[in-house]
Residue, then its C-alpha position, 0 to 999 in steps of 0.5 A: m533478465e537480459q540487464l540482470r545477466e549484463l551484471g553477473t551470473v544470475i541463477i533462477n528459480t524455475d519451479d512452479v510451486r512457492p520455494s522452501k527454505q531448503r530450496v531458496a538455501e540451494l539456490l542462493q549457496a554461492a550467491e551475493i545478491a538475493i532477489t526475493s518477491w512474494g511467496c519467499p521464505t523467510i530468510d533465517a538461520e535455517v537458509l543463511k547457514h548455506t549462504p556465506d557470501l550473501k551481502l543484499v535482498m532485493h526485495a522486489a514487493g512491499t513489506v520485508k517483514g515476511i523475509v526479514s530475521p533476526e540472523l539476517i541483521e545479526r549478519g548485517i545482510r542489506v535489504s531493500s524494498a521496492n515499496d516505492p514504486l509498488g507506491v506508485g501503483v497503490a497511489e494512483t489506484a486511490l486517486g482513480l477511487t477517489i476521483a470516481a467516488v467524488k463523482r459518484m460514477w458507480p451509482l450512477s453508471q448503475n442508474t444509467r443502466n437501469g434506465g436513468w439519466e440525471e436523477d442523481k447529478h446533483l449530487i456530483r463533486e468536482m475536485y475543488e475545494l475539498k479537504i483530502g485526508v491521508v492517513g500515513a505519508g509512507k510511500a504510498g501516502r506521499h505519492y497520492i500527495r504528490l498526485l494531488q498536487g494537480f488539483d484545487v484540493e487541501v490535503l490534511v496528513y495525519d502521520p506521528i512520525l512527520s513533522a510539520e515542517e515536513a508536511r508542508s514541503i510535500g504539500a500537505e498540512k499535518v494535523e491530528l487523526e481526529q481533525l482530519l476525520v471531521e474535516s474531510d471529504v475523502i480519507s485515503i488510509h495509507a497507514p503500516s499494519i502494526p499492532e499500534t494501527d489494528n482496528m484504528f478505523n472503528a465506531r467511534t472514529f467513524s462517528l466523527m466522519k462527514d455524513d458524504a464522506i468517502l473513505i478509502n483503504t488500499a493499505r490493509g484490512t487490518l486498519i478496519h473494523e470491518a463489523e463497525l463500518a458495515a454497520e455504519l455504511a448500513k446507516g448510509r451516511f457514506t462511501a467506503c472503497i476498499d481494496v482490501t480485507e481481512p481476511e482475504p477474499p472476504l466471505p461470500d456473505h460479507p456486507f461489502r459485497k452487498l452494500d450499495n455504498v461500497i466499492l469493493i475491488p480485490h487487492i489490485a492497487g498494488a502492482v499487477n500484470n504489466g506494473k510488476h515491470r515497475l518493480a522488476q526495474y527497480a530492483v535492476d536498478e537497486i543491484r546496479n546501485y549496489l555494484r557501483k557502490e552508490p546508495l540503495l534508494g529503497e534500503v531498509n532501516l532494519q532497526s525500525l522495522h515495528v513501525i513500517a509497513 
């Protein structure tokens, strides 16, 4: 807040409830820059008719699809997203799940707690000579690939809009989805939630995976057909680490809550607690870039909303 006040006059929404469009319009009446985040309504014609000076929306969260409207695009208002710093936390969580699952930390911990010790240690693997499949090379996927460069693993990536040359430049090999599924020891999902990716992981794709594979989803629950995943996991073939479901939270009797080979965590891969400070700092830095007429690092191409997260 101190940094923001050095850049201009700051009007703060002090309400403890999600703002209505009318409330947003009141707050933005004289604003050139709006800072939005989770829970903000769409900035549409109803809001924009009261905001003649608005030039930039800095979204201190991930996807901007919930706040962008056709009217905002028509007005030529620029939009920047904190997807990049948010992706850092997602990638770090995915890496943590990767290491913990490869090491079988959860079942070994449970076994040890129940009085065991070395019974399942022969099932442990190291982060060495494994193939890690990354589905989606957006911000989070690229951060995850970057983190994997510190290990002796081979990284495969599936992303239809990524070139083979670009994949090599970030330390991965571009492959088709089927090859990735067949060959990968760990598969980490980072694809956007768009109609084309709905249930892209289903009975057919699960059948291609290795028996001892690890599936990690820190993207969106819509990418996985949950009933078909639960049926496959019930066979005990592989392990799934699930951070996101559809809907959230999953029902109390959801199979993911009961299966031993599911690690279920409550959508914590993104920015939580002190991680939100990273988003805030990014927003301040981006506003500073705007005021200095420098490039916006997180600017969203609003003509490509259909294919981004």
